[in-house]
One Martini backbone bead per residue (centre of mass of N, CA, C, O) as a GRO file, in nm:
protein
   96
    1MET     BB    1   8.275  10.788   9.627
    2SER     BB    2   8.320  10.793   9.309
    3PHE     BB    3   8.181  10.843   9.016
    4GLN     BB    4   8.320  10.591   8.877
    5ALA     BB    5   8.240  10.391   9.101
    6TYR     BB    6   7.941  10.407   9.042
    7LEU     BB    7   7.955  10.309   8.747
    8ASP     BB    8   8.087  10.041   8.814
    9ASN     BB    9   7.855   9.930   8.998
   10ILE     BB   10   7.645   9.934   8.781
   11GLU     BB   11   7.774   9.725   8.604
   12GLU     BB   12   7.775   9.498   8.807
   13LYS     BB   13   7.461   9.489   8.852
   14THR     BB   14   7.367   9.496   8.516
   15GLY     BB   15   7.607   9.466   8.268
   16LYS     BB   16   7.622   9.771   8.207
   17ALA     BB   17   7.733  10.033   8.048
   18PRO     BB   18   7.692  10.358   8.008
   19LYS     BB   19   7.666  10.354   7.701
   20HIS     BB   20   7.411  10.184   7.698
   21PHE     BB   21   7.219  10.389   7.832
   22ILE     BB   22   7.245  10.603   7.633
   23ALA     BB   23   7.144  10.441   7.389
   24GLU     BB   24   6.865  10.375   7.507
   25ALA     BB   25   6.760  10.652   7.567
   26LYS     BB   26   6.770  10.744   7.271
   27LYS     BB   27   6.581  10.528   7.163
   28LEU     BB   28   6.344  10.615   7.374
   29LYS     BB   29   6.341  10.928   7.417
   30ILE     BB   30   6.505  11.004   7.690
   31THR     BB   31   6.564  11.333   7.862
   32GLU     BB   32   6.439  11.357   8.129
   33HIS     BB   33   6.526  11.320   8.437
   34LYS     BB   34   6.266  11.192   8.569
   35ASP     BB   35   6.240  10.974   8.331
   36ILE     BB   36   6.518  10.841   8.386
   37ILE     BB   37   6.473  10.755   8.672
   38ALA     BB   38   6.225  10.583   8.640
   39TRP     BB   39   6.351  10.385   8.442
   40LEU     BB   40   6.591  10.280   8.611
   41LYS     BB   41   6.412  10.177   8.850
   42ARG     BB   42   6.219   9.992   8.687
   43ASP     BB   43   6.432   9.829   8.493
   44TYR     BB   44   6.705   9.824   8.707
   45SER     BB   45   6.682   9.877   9.022
   46LEU     BB   46   6.780  10.155   9.088
   47GLY     BB   47   6.883  10.382   9.284
   48ALA     BB   48   6.908  10.712   9.329
   49GLY     BB   49   7.231  10.745   9.289
   50HIS     BB   50   7.261  10.572   9.032
   51ALA     BB   51   7.058  10.712   8.862
   52GLN     BB   52   7.186  10.991   8.871
   53ALA     BB   53   7.454  10.915   8.735
   54ILE     BB   54   7.319  10.819   8.458
   55SER     BB   55   7.160  11.077   8.408
   56TYR     BB   56   7.411  11.265   8.376
   57VAL     BB   57   7.554  11.112   8.124
   58ILE     BB   58   7.298  11.139   7.941
   59ARG     BB   59   7.301  11.466   7.950
   60ASN     BB   60   7.647  11.531   7.974
   61GLY     BB   61   7.846  11.314   7.972
   62ALA     BB   62   8.191  11.271   8.078
   63LYS     BB   63   8.214  11.549   8.194
   64ILE     BB   64   8.357  11.683   8.504
   65GLU     BB   65   8.385  11.820   8.804
   66LEU     BB   66   8.648  11.862   9.026
   67LYS     BB   67   8.580  11.863   9.380
   68HIS     BB   68   8.780  11.622   9.458
   69THR     BB   69   9.142  11.584   9.559
   70THR     BB   70   9.060  11.399   9.802
   71GLY     BB   71   8.995  11.093   9.880
   72VAL     BB   72   8.716  10.892   9.816
   73HIS     BB   73   8.574  11.113   9.602
   74ARG     BB   74   8.800  11.092   9.406
   75ASP     BB   75   8.886  11.179   9.084
   76ALA     BB   76   9.138  11.117   8.840
   77SER     BB   77   8.930  11.264   8.640
   78ASP     BB   78   8.730  11.474   8.410
   79THR     BB   79   8.685  11.189   8.274
   80LEU     BB   80   8.464  10.948   8.210
   81ASN     BB   81   8.415  10.601   8.177
   82LEU     BB   82   8.180  10.471   7.931
   83GLU     BB   83   8.275  10.176   7.830
   84GLY     BB   84   8.390  10.031   8.088
   85LYS     BB   85   8.595   9.859   8.301
   86GLY     BB   86   8.764   9.701   8.059
   87LYS     BB   87   8.793   9.995   7.937
   88LYS     BB   88   8.981  10.231   7.786
   89LYS     BB   89   9.045  10.517   7.704
   90LYS     BB   90   9.089  10.697   7.428
   91ALA     BB   91   9.341  10.831   7.268
   92VAL     BB   92   9.437  11.144   7.160
   93ALA     BB   93   9.575  11.254   6.878
   94LYS     BB   94   9.824  11.460   6.810
   95LYS     BB   95   9.882  11.741   6.636
   96LYS     BB   96  10.173  11.885   6.454
   0.00000   0.00000   0.00000
């Protein structure tokens, strides 16, 4: 399963896009990995893998290293969509 698929599954389970978890963690001032994991497990009943995925984006943002170039673990981009499954990433206009 790709990293983006993990995030999409979390959204299906919780009804919240990754950007909502980021905003909520910021509001709660939760920044440490272990505290983020405990919060996600307690308040959202996320398992270890899903909590780790959300913790990563809370602490590091949308950029990831593309480790898999083929197969089921492949992500199409090195930038995750944190807006939610129904939203596309906004294109950045190039300056001429």
